[in-house]
VEXFIDO-642668 format. One record per residue (C-alpha): residue number from 0; residue in one letter; z, x, y. Coordinates in nm, 4 decimals, m for minus. Layout:
<nodes>
<node><n>NUM</n><res>A</res><z>Z</z><x>X</x><y>Y</y></node>
...
</nodes>
This chain:
<nodes>
<node><n>0</n><res>M</res><z>13.2512</z><x>11.7819</x><y>8.0553</y></node>
<node><n>1</n><res>E</res><z>13.5112</z><x>12.0422</x><y>8.1464</y></node>
<node><n>2</n><res>Q</res><z>13.3994</z><x>12.3865</x><y>8.2659</y></node>
<node><n>3</n><res>R</res><z>13.6713</z><x>12.6278</x><y>8.3749</y></node>
<node><n>4</n><res>G</res><z>13.8900</z><x>12.3366</x><y>8.4713</y></node>
<node><n>5</n><res>K</res><z>13.6100</z><x>12.1619</x><y>8.6623</y></node>
<node><n>6</n><res>K</res><z>13.4693</z><x>11.8213</x><y>8.5816</y></node>
<node><n>7</n><res>V</res><z>13.0923</z><x>11.8773</x><y>8.5782</y></node>
<node><n>8</n><res>P</res><z>12.8883</z><x>11.5593</x><y>8.5176</y></node>
<node><n>9</n><res>R</res><z>12.6544</z><x>11.5808</x><y>8.2208</y></node>
<node><n>10</n><res>L</res><z>12.2866</z><x>11.4988</x><y>8.2527</y></node>
<node><n>11</n><res>R</res><z>12.2467</z><x>11.1185</x><y>8.2534</y></node>
<node><n>12</n><res>E</res><z>12.6223</z><x>11.0658</x><y>8.2439</y></node>
<node><n>13</n><res>V</res><z>12.7016</z><x>10.7210</x><y>8.3871</y></node>
<node><n>14</n><res>N</res><z>13.0453</z><x>10.5949</x><y>8.4808</y></node>
<node><n>15</n><res>D</res><z>12.9465</z><x>10.2808</x><y>8.6702</y></node>
<node><n>16</n><res>I</res><z>12.6309</z><x>10.1274</x><y>8.5260</y></node>
<node><n>17</n><res>E</res><z>12.5819</z><x>9.8706</x><y>8.8021</y></node>
<node><n>18</n><res>R</res><z>12.6179</z><x>10.1264</x><y>9.0819</y></node>
<node><n>19</n><res>A</res><z>12.3946</z><x>10.3788</x><y>8.9016</y></node>
<node><n>20</n><res>T</res><z>12.1226</z><x>10.1177</x><y>8.8424</y></node>
<node><n>21</n><res>A</res><z>12.1250</z><x>10.0108</x><y>9.2082</y></node>
<node><n>22</n><res>K</res><z>12.1096</z><x>10.3711</x><y>9.3272</y></node>
<node><n>23</n><res>K</res><z>11.8209</z><x>10.4584</x><y>9.0963</y></node>
<node><n>24</n><res>A</res><z>11.6279</z><x>10.1504</x><y>9.2059</y></node>
<node><n>25</n><res>R</res><z>11.6795</z><x>10.2399</x><y>9.5721</y></node>
<node><n>26</n><res>E</res><z>11.5732</z><x>10.6020</x><y>9.5223</y></node>
<node><n>27</n><res>S</res><z>11.2701</z><x>10.4977</x><y>9.3179</y></node>
<node><n>28</n><res>W</res><z>11.1574</z><x>10.2774</x><y>9.6063</y></node>
<node><n>29</n><res>H</res><z>11.2036</z><x>10.5695</x><y>9.8468</y></node>
<node><n>30</n><res>V</res><z>10.9831</z><x>10.7876</x><y>9.6255</y></node>
<node><n>31</n><res>L</res><z>10.7110</z><x>10.5226</x><y>9.6154</y></node>
<node><n>32</n><res>T</res><z>10.7094</z><x>10.4770</x><y>9.9944</y></node>
<node><n>33</n><res>I</res><z>10.6934</z><x>10.8548</x><y>10.0455</y></node>
<node><n>34</n><res>M</res><z>10.3989</z><x>10.8744</x><y>9.8033</y></node>
<node><n>35</n><res>A</res><z>10.2253</z><x>10.5953</x><y>9.9928</y></node>
<node><n>36</n><res>E</res><z>10.2677</z><x>10.7829</x><y>10.3210</y></node>
<node><n>37</n><res>F</res><z>10.1261</z><x>11.1017</x><y>10.1682</y></node>
<node><n>38</n><res>I</res><z>9.8248</z><x>10.9114</x><y>10.0328</y></node>
<node><n>39</n><res>E</res><z>9.7529</z><x>10.7327</x><y>10.3614</y></node>
<node><n>40</n><res>S</res><z>9.7831</z><x>11.0501</x><y>10.5690</y></node>
<node><n>41</n><res>T</res><z>9.5517</z><x>11.2341</x><y>10.3289</y></node>
<node><n>42</n><res>E</res><z>9.2923</z><x>10.9592</x><y>10.3439</y></node>
<node><n>43</n><res>R</res><z>9.2962</z><x>10.9447</x><y>10.7235</y></node>
<node><n>44</n><res>L</res><z>9.3412</z><x>11.3102</x><y>10.8166</y></node>
<node><n>45</n><res>S</res><z>9.1919</z><x>11.5318</x><y>10.5453</y></node>
<node><n>46</n><res>E</res><z>8.8528</z><x>11.5507</x><y>10.7205</y></node>
<node><n>47</n><res>L</res><z>9.0085</z><x>11.5943</x><y>11.0646</y></node>
<node><n>48</n><res>R</res><z>8.9361</z><x>11.9619</x><y>11.1206</y></node>
<node><n>49</n><res>P</res><z>8.9928</z><x>12.1599</x><y>11.3295</y></node>
<node><n>50</n><res>A</res><z>9.3073</z><x>12.0105</x><y>11.4806</y></node>
<node><n>51</n><res>V</res><z>9.6069</z><x>12.1141</x><y>11.6894</y></node>
<node><n>52</n><res>S</res><z>9.9545</z><x>11.9607</x><y>11.6704</y></node>
<node><n>53</n><res>I</res><z>10.1322</z><x>11.9289</x><y>12.0044</y></node>
<node><n>54</n><res>F</res><z>10.5081</z><x>11.8845</x><y>12.0355</y></node>
<node><n>55</n><res>G</res><z>10.7547</z><x>11.8218</x><y>12.3157</y></node>
<node><n>56</n><res>S</res><z>11.0224</z><x>11.5883</x><y>12.4409</y></node>
<node><n>57</n><res>A</res><z>10.9950</z><x>11.2106</x><y>12.4083</y></node>
<node><n>58</n><res>R</res><z>11.2023</z><x>11.1920</x><y>12.7278</y></node>
<node><n>59</n><res>T</res><z>10.9562</z><x>11.3696</x><y>12.9554</y></node>
<node><n>60</n><res>R</res><z>10.8567</z><x>11.1310</x><y>13.2333</y></node>
<node><n>61</n><res>P</res><z>10.5024</z><x>11.0908</x><y>13.3694</y></node>
<node><n>62</n><res>D</res><z>10.6111</z><x>11.2443</x><y>13.7006</y></node>
<node><n>63</n><res>D</res><z>10.7369</z><x>11.5603</x><y>13.5269</y></node>
<node><n>64</n><res>P</res><z>10.5043</z><x>11.8627</x><y>13.5755</y></node>
<node><n>65</n><res>H</res><z>10.5101</z><x>11.9235</x><y>13.1986</y></node>
<node><n>66</n><res>Y</res><z>10.3528</z><x>11.5807</x><y>13.1427</y></node>
<node><n>67</n><res>A</res><z>10.0501</z><x>11.6655</x><y>13.3559</y></node>
<node><n>68</n><res>L</res><z>10.0355</z><x>12.0114</x><y>13.2023</y></node>
<node><n>69</n><res>C</res><z>10.0225</z><x>11.8627</x><y>12.8533</y></node>
<node><n>70</n><res>I</res><z>9.7433</z><x>11.6227</x><y>12.9500</y></node>
<node><n>71</n><res>D</res><z>9.5433</z><x>11.9181</x><y>13.0765</y></node>
<node><n>72</n><res>I</res><z>9.6006</z><x>12.1217</x><y>12.7594</y></node>
<node><n>73</n><res>A</res><z>9.5159</z><x>11.8314</x><y>12.5294</y></node>
<node><n>74</n><res>R</res><z>9.1979</z><x>11.7469</x><y>12.7198</y></node>
<node><n>75</n><res>R</res><z>9.0805</z><x>12.1086</x><y>12.7065</y></node>
<node><n>76</n><res>L</res><z>9.1523</z><x>12.1276</x><y>12.3336</y></node>
<node><n>77</n><res>S</res><z>8.9726</z><x>11.8004</x><y>12.2693</y></node>
<node><n>78</n><res>D</res><z>8.6669</z><x>11.9083</x><y>12.4657</y></node>
<node><n>79</n><res>A</res><z>8.6704</z><x>12.2418</x><y>12.2797</y></node>
<node><n>80</n><res>G</res><z>8.6329</z><x>12.0545</x><y>11.9500</y></node>
<node><n>81</n><res>Y</res><z>8.9956</z><x>12.0265</x><y>11.8367</y></node>
<node><n>82</n><res>A</res><z>9.1454</z><x>11.6952</x><y>11.7356</y></node>
<node><n>83</n><res>V</res><z>9.4913</z><x>11.6601</x><y>11.8883</y></node>
<node><n>84</n><res>I</res><z>9.7852</z><x>11.5430</x><y>11.6756</y></node>
<node><n>85</n><res>S</res><z>10.1097</z><x>11.4252</x><y>11.8324</y></node>
<node><n>86</n><res>G</res><z>10.4110</z><x>11.2217</x><y>11.7269</y></node>
<node><n>87</n><res>G</res><z>10.2485</z><x>10.9148</x><y>11.8788</y></node>
<node><n>88</n><res>G</res><z>10.5434</z><x>10.8236</x><y>12.0991</y></node>
<node><n>89</n><res>P</res><z>10.6297</z><x>10.8542</x><y>12.4690</y></node>
<node><n>90</n><res>G</res><z>10.6810</z><x>11.1624</x><y>12.6838</y></node>
<node><n>91</n><res>I</res><z>10.4928</z><x>11.4769</x><y>12.5845</y></node>
<node><n>92</n><res>M</res><z>10.3551</z><x>11.2957</x><y>12.2802</y></node>
<node><n>93</n><res>E</res><z>10.1980</z><x>11.0367</x><y>12.5070</y></node>
<node><n>94</n><res>A</res><z>10.0604</z><x>11.3042</x><y>12.7387</y></node>
<node><n>95</n><res>A</res><z>9.9011</z><x>11.4836</x><y>12.4414</y></node>
<node><n>96</n><res>N</res><z>9.7344</z><x>11.1669</x><y>12.3168</y></node>
<node><n>97</n><res>K</res><z>9.6306</z><x>11.0671</x><y>12.6673</y></node>
<node><n>98</n><res>G</res><z>9.4552</z><x>11.3963</x><y>12.7332</y></node>
<node><n>99</n><res>A</res><z>9.2785</z><x>11.3981</x><y>12.3964</y></node>
<node><n>100</n><res>Y</res><z>9.1829</z><x>11.0296</x><y>12.4173</y></node>
<node><n>101</n><res>D</res><z>8.9670</z><x>11.1013</x><y>12.7213</y></node>
<node><n>102</n><res>G</res><z>8.8176</z><x>11.4099</x><y>12.5554</y></node>
<node><n>103</n><res>A</res><z>8.5452</z><x>11.4682</x><y>12.2993</y></node>
<node><n>104</n><res>S</res><z>8.7623</z><x>11.4863</x><y>11.9851</y></node>
<node><n>105</n><res>P</res><z>9.0009</z><x>11.2401</x><y>11.8176</y></node>
<node><n>106</n><res>S</res><z>9.3488</z><x>11.1652</x><y>11.9464</y></node>
<node><n>107</n><res>V</res><z>9.5935</z><x>11.1200</x><y>11.6556</y></node>
<node><n>108</n><res>G</res><z>9.9445</z><x>10.9760</x><y>11.6575</y></node>
<node><n>109</n><res>L</res><z>10.1882</z><x>11.0218</x><y>11.3686</y></node>
<node><n>110</n><res>N</res><z>10.4393</z><x>10.7548</x><y>11.4639</y></node>
<node><n>111</n><res>I</res><z>10.7902</z><x>10.7332</x><y>11.3199</y></node>
<node><n>112</n><res>E</res><z>11.0188</z><x>10.4323</x><y>11.2932</y></node>
<node><n>113</n><res>L</res><z>11.3362</z><x>10.5095</x><y>11.4897</y></node>
<node><n>114</n><res>P</res><z>11.6225</z><x>10.2934</x><y>11.6242</y></node>
<node><n>115</n><res>H</res><z>11.5588</z><x>10.4209</x><y>11.9777</y></node>
<node><n>116</n><res>E</res><z>11.3174</z><x>10.6291</x><y>12.1913</y></node>
<node><n>117</n><res>Q</res><z>11.0122</z><x>10.5986</x><y>11.9687</y></node>
<node><n>118</n><res>H</res><z>10.7410</z><x>10.3447</x><y>12.0427</y></node>
<node><n>119</n><res>G</res><z>10.3717</z><x>10.3992</x><y>11.9955</y></node>
<node><n>120</n><res>N</res><z>10.1577</z><x>10.4886</x><y>12.2966</y></node>
<node><n>121</n><res>D</res><z>9.8194</z><x>10.3362</x><y>12.3749</y></node>
<node><n>122</n><res>W</res><z>9.6038</z><x>10.6509</x><y>12.3570</y></node>
<node><n>123</n><res>Q</res><z>9.5449</z><x>10.6966</x><y>11.9838</y></node>
<node><n>124</n><res>D</res><z>9.2090</z><x>10.6925</x><y>11.8062</y></node>
<node><n>125</n><res>I</res><z>9.3945</z><x>10.7270</x><y>11.4768</y></node>
<node><n>126</n><res>S</res><z>9.7460</z><x>10.5874</x><y>11.4462</y></node>
<node><n>127</n><res>L</res><z>9.9654</z><x>10.6317</x><y>11.1389</y></node>
<node><n>128</n><res>S</res><z>10.3170</z><x>10.4985</x><y>11.0943</y></node>
<node><n>129</n><res>F</res><z>10.5855</z><x>10.6793</x><y>10.8926</y></node>
<node><n>130</n><res>R</res><z>10.9296</z><x>10.5742</x><y>10.7760</y></node>
<node><n>131</n><res>H</res><z>11.0163</z><x>10.9192</x><y>10.6415</y></node>
<node><n>132</n><res>F</res><z>11.0418</z><x>11.2324</x><y>10.8524</y></node>
<node><n>133</n><res>F</res><z>10.9565</z><x>11.4450</x><y>10.5486</y></node>
<node><n>134</n><res>A</res><z>10.6076</z><x>11.3009</x><y>10.4930</y></node>
<node><n>135</n><res>R</res><z>10.5373</z><x>11.3063</x><y>10.8669</y></node>
<node><n>136</n><res>K</res><z>10.6417</z><x>11.6713</x><y>10.9017</y></node>
<node><n>137</n><res>V</res><z>10.4121</z><x>11.7701</x><y>10.6156</y></node>
<node><n>138</n><res>A</res><z>10.1194</z><x>11.5992</x><y>10.7909</y></node>
<node><n>139</n><res>F</res><z>10.1910</z><x>11.7848</x><y>11.1160</y></node>
<node><n>140</n><res>V</res><z>10.1630</z><x>12.1215</x><y>10.9421</y></node>
<node><n>141</n><res>K</res><z>9.9066</z><x>12.0487</x><y>10.6725</y></node>
<node><n>142</n><res>Y</res><z>9.6345</z><x>11.9158</x><y>10.8990</y></node>
<node><n>143</n><res>A</res><z>9.6878</z><x>12.1480</x><y>11.1966</y></node>
<node><n>144</n><res>D</res><z>9.5188</z><x>12.4767</x><y>11.2773</y></node>
<node><n>145</n><res>A</res><z>9.7651</z><x>12.5580</x><y>11.5549</y></node>
<node><n>146</n><res>Y</res><z>10.0964</z><x>12.4436</x><y>11.7025</y></node>
<node><n>147</n><res>V</res><z>10.1378</z><x>12.3983</x><y>12.0765</y></node>
<node><n>148</n><res>V</res><z>10.5012</z><x>12.3440</x><y>12.1736</y></node>
<node><n>149</n><res>L</res><z>10.6082</z><x>12.2234</x><y>12.5164</y></node>
<node><n>150</n><res>P</res><z>10.9692</z><x>12.1843</x><y>12.6341</y></node>
<node><n>151</n><res>G</res><z>11.1682</z><x>11.9509</x><y>12.4109</y></node>
<node><n>152</n><res>G</res><z>11.4968</z><x>11.8871</x><y>12.2346</y></node>
<node><n>153</n><res>F</res><z>11.6234</z><x>11.8966</x><y>11.8771</y></node>
<node><n>154</n><res>G</res><z>11.3147</z><x>11.7292</x><y>11.7288</y></node>
<node><n>155</n><res>T</res><z>11.0838</z><x>11.9779</x><y>11.8987</y></node>
<node><n>156</n><res>L</res><z>11.2965</z><x>12.2717</x><y>11.7830</y></node>
<node><n>157</n><res>D</res><z>11.2997</z><x>12.1269</x><y>11.4315</y></node>
<node><n>158</n><res>E</res><z>10.9199</z><x>12.1141</x><y>11.4124</y></node>
<node><n>159</n><res>L</res><z>10.8937</z><x>12.4629</x><y>11.5630</y></node>
<node><n>160</n><res>T</res><z>11.1376</z><x>12.6318</x><y>11.3259</y></node>
<node><n>161</n><res>E</res><z>10.9939</z><x>12.4454</x><y>11.0264</y></node>
<node><n>162</n><res>A</res><z>10.6485</z><x>12.5894</x><y>11.0928</y></node>
<node><n>163</n><res>L</res><z>10.7875</z><x>12.9388</x><y>11.1526</y></node>
<node><n>164</n><res>T</res><z>10.9887</z><x>12.9256</x><y>10.8289</y></node>
<node><n>165</n><res>L</res><z>10.6874</z><x>12.8131</x><y>10.6238</y></node>
<node><n>166</n><res>M</res><z>10.4743</z><x>13.0957</x><y>10.7596</y></node>
<node><n>167</n><res>Q</res><z>10.7507</z><x>13.3556</x><y>10.7338</y></node>
<node><n>168</n><res>T</res><z>10.8093</z><x>13.2705</x><y>10.3668</y></node>
<node><n>169</n><res>G</res><z>10.4409</z><x>13.2496</x><y>10.2768</y></node>
<node><n>170</n><res>K</res><z>10.4520</z><x>12.8792</x><y>10.1947</y></node>
<node><n>171</n><res>S</res><z>10.1972</z><x>12.8084</x><y>10.4656</y></node>
<node><n>172</n><res>R</res><z>9.8970</z><x>12.9931</x><y>10.6028</y></node>
<node><n>173</n><res>L</res><z>9.9325</z><x>13.1779</x><y>10.9315</y></node>
<node><n>174</n><res>M</res><z>9.8286</z><x>12.9895</x><y>11.2425</y></node>
<node><n>175</n><res>P</res><z>9.8907</z><x>13.0235</x><y>11.6165</y></node>
<node><n>176</n><res>V</res><z>10.2265</z><x>12.8913</x><y>11.7369</y></node>
<node><n>177</n><res>I</res><z>10.2206</z><x>12.8721</x><y>12.1142</y></node>
<node><n>178</n><res>L</res><z>10.5214</z><x>12.8005</x><y>12.3337</y></node>
<node><n>179</n><res>V</res><z>10.4103</z><x>12.6584</x><y>12.6675</y></node>
<node><n>180</n><res>G</res><z>10.6407</z><x>12.7293</x><y>12.9615</y></node>
<node><n>181</n><res>S</res><z>10.7750</z><x>13.0846</x><y>12.9816</y></node>
<node><n>182</n><res>Q</res><z>11.0661</z><x>12.9853</x><y>13.2048</y></node>
<node><n>183</n><res>F</res><z>11.1866</z><x>12.7156</x><y>12.9645</y></node>
<node><n>184</n><res>W</res><z>11.1531</z><x>12.9282</x><y>12.6497</y></node>
<node><n>185</n><res>A</res><z>11.2841</z><x>13.2569</x><y>12.7950</y></node>
<node><n>186</n><res>G</res><z>11.6400</z><x>13.1960</x><y>12.6789</y></node>
<node><n>187</n><res>L</res><z>11.5304</z><x>13.1216</x><y>12.3219</y></node>
<node><n>188</n><res>I</res><z>11.3112</z><x>13.4314</x><y>12.3054</y></node>
<node><n>189</n><res>D</res><z>11.5969</z><x>13.6480</x><y>12.4380</y></node>
<node><n>190</n><res>W</res><z>11.8344</z><x>13.4999</x><y>12.1795</y></node>
<node><n>191</n><res>I</res><z>11.5868</z><x>13.5669</x><y>11.8991</y></node>
<node><n>192</n><res>K</res><z>11.5618</z><x>13.9291</x><y>12.0130</y></node>
<node><n>193</n><res>T</res><z>11.9313</z><x>13.9966</x><y>12.0813</y></node>
<node><n>194</n><res>R</res><z>12.0768</z><x>13.7951</x><y>11.7935</y></node>
<node><n>195</n><res>L</res><z>11.8341</z><x>13.7252</x><y>11.5133</y></node>
<node><n>196</n><res>I</res><z>11.6492</z><x>14.0570</x><y>11.5285</y></node>
<node><n>197</n><res>D</res><z>11.9346</z><x>14.2854</x><y>11.6413</y></node>
<node><n>198</n><res>D</res><z>12.1690</z><x>14.1330</x><y>11.3824</y></node>
<node><n>199</n><res>G</res><z>11.9104</z><x>14.1708</x><y>11.1070</y></node>
<node><n>200</n><res>M</res><z>11.8639</z><x>13.7975</x><y>11.0468</y></node>
<node><n>201</n><res>I</res><z>11.4856</z><x>13.8261</x><y>11.0799</y></node>
<node><n>202</n><res>S</res><z>11.2384</z><x>14.1150</x><y>11.0933</y></node>
<node><n>203</n><res>P</res><z>11.1067</z><x>14.2346</x><y>11.4307</y></node>
<node><n>204</n><res>K</res><z>10.7534</z><x>14.1474</x><y>11.3142</y></node>
<node><n>205</n><res>D</res><z>10.8576</z><x>13.7820</x><y>11.2782</y></node>
<node><n>206</n><res>L</res><z>10.8578</z><x>13.7510</x><y>11.6554</y></node>
<node><n>207</n><res>N</res><z>10.4814</z><x>13.8045</x><y>11.6387</y></node>
<node><n>208</n><res>L</res><z>10.4526</z><x>13.4556</x><y>11.4923</y></node>
<node><n>209</n><res>L</res><z>10.5137</z><x>13.3228</x><y>11.8445</y></node>
<node><n>210</n><res>Q</res><z>10.3131</z><x>13.3398</x><y>12.1646</y></node>
<node><n>211</n><res>V</res><z>10.4382</z><x>13.2290</x><y>12.5065</y></node>
<node><n>212</n><res>I</res><z>10.1627</z><x>13.1027</x><y>12.7373</y></node>
<node><n>213</n><res>D</res><z>10.1675</z><x>12.9149</x><y>13.0666</y></node>
<node><n>214</n><res>E</res><z>9.8044</z><x>12.8418</x><y>13.1534</y></node>
<node><n>215</n><res>P</res><z>9.6143</z><x>12.5592</x><y>12.9762</y></node>
<node><n>216</n><res>A</res><z>9.2903</z><x>12.7572</x><y>12.9533</y></node>
<node><n>217</n><res>D</res><z>9.4776</z><x>13.0475</x><y>12.7954</y></node>
<node><n>218</n><res>V</res><z>9.6191</z><x>12.8169</x><y>12.5271</y></node>
<node><n>219</n><res>V</res><z>9.2690</z><x>12.7251</x><y>12.4121</y></node>
<node><n>220</n><res>S</res><z>9.1520</z><x>13.0863</x><y>12.4334</y></node>
<node><n>221</n><res>A</res><z>9.4481</z><x>13.2104</x><y>12.2268</y></node>
<node><n>222</n><res>I</res><z>9.3662</z><x>12.9688</x><y>11.9439</y></node>
<node><n>223</n><res>Q</res><z>8.9982</z><x>13.0593</x><y>11.9480</y></node>
<node><n>224</n><res>K</res><z>9.0795</z><x>13.4307</x><y>11.9564</y></node>
<node><n>225</n><res>F</res><z>9.3189</z><x>13.3993</x><y>11.6608</y></node>
<node><n>226</n><res>Y</res><z>9.0428</z><x>13.2672</x><y>11.4334</y></node>
<node><n>227</n><res>A</res><z>8.7673</z><x>13.4816</x><y>11.5809</y></node>
<node><n>228</n><res>E</res><z>8.9649</z><x>13.7933</x><y>11.4877</y></node>
<node><n>229</n><res>R</res><z>8.9829</z><x>13.6653</x><y>11.1299</y></node>
<node><n>230</n><res>E</res><z>8.6090</z><x>13.5957</x><y>11.1349</y></node>
<node><n>231</n><res>E</res><z>8.6570</z><x>13.2412</x><y>11.0097</y></node>
<node><n>232</n><res>P</res><z>8.6581</z><x>12.9056</x><y>11.1877</y></node>
<node><n>233</n><res>A</res><z>8.9850</z><x>12.7159</x><y>11.1929</y></node>
<node><n>234</n><res>A</res><z>8.8376</z><x>12.4370</x><y>10.9824</y></node>
<node><n>235</n><res>T</res><z>8.7640</z><x>12.6615</x><y>10.6806</y></node>
<node><n>236</n><res>H</res><z>9.1227</z><x>12.7351</x><y>10.5856</y></node>
<node><n>237</n><res>V</res><z>9.1347</z><x>12.4455</x><y>10.3346</y></node>
<node><n>238</n><res>E</res><z>8.9484</z><x>12.6574</x><y>10.0795</y></node>
<node><n>239</n><res>T</res><z>9.1786</z><x>12.9503</x><y>10.1548</y></node>
<node><n>240</n><res>E</res><z>9.4788</z><x>12.7300</x><y>10.0746</y></node>
<node><n>241</n><res>R</res><z>9.3246</z><x>12.6170</x><y>9.7471</y></node>
<node><n>242</n><res>Q</res><z>9.2529</z><x>12.9688</x><y>9.6307</y></node>
<node><n>243</n><res>S</res><z>9.5892</z><x>13.1107</x><y>9.7356</y></node>
<node><n>244</n><res>G</res><z>9.7989</z><x>12.8280</x><y>9.5944</y></node>
<node><n>245</n><res>M</res><z>9.9798</z><x>12.7757</x><y>9.9232</y></node>
<node><n>246</n><res>F</res><z>10.1564</z><x>12.4419</x><y>9.9528</y></node>
<node><n>247</n><res>L</res><z>10.0533</z><x>12.3893</x><y>10.3166</y></node>
</nodes>
């Protein structure tokens, strides 16, 4: 179909039947596997409340101070009644699961199949395996009552900005997003202030979605304070989601 000199494919237009059939079959299989991952995560995690998702680098070594710091945070959260959700792999993910595994609440790993870096750690009470980042990312947000973000790379930044975008646009409920390590995150916070805010890319109030905290005890207190000020426990927000129509 020609539109202003452009060739715009019509709905269901097929030029190569064999190629189109193969592509549709492949995409249909992808949809089915994504549905299966959504169903499994719902069955395993829907009653896991309250919970905190912890993020950070897969490359953090056990002798790195951030590794020990994460263990401390996760253990305190677990003993305070929060299940701890991580990516299930090495580094900060392992430290998060390790701390929670020794605590009073479940340690959860949302593992992902990757060609390198990712392998499951041994400190998971609940272990799920994902092929698709999309379904895994939904589980991180949907079943968490707070995000705790330690130093990390692109994957950590991806999870962080995804959560901020969902809250900023009203597609997700508000929850605490805590950056651990003021020295590491200082450059990002300065850039947000001097570029994103000063250039009008985001509103000044959007910076309030973030907290920067260094002490493990203060991380737990900040999460508890957030929900105490709203006079509702973290675990009750499922009904709020249902009534508001929020996706996450």
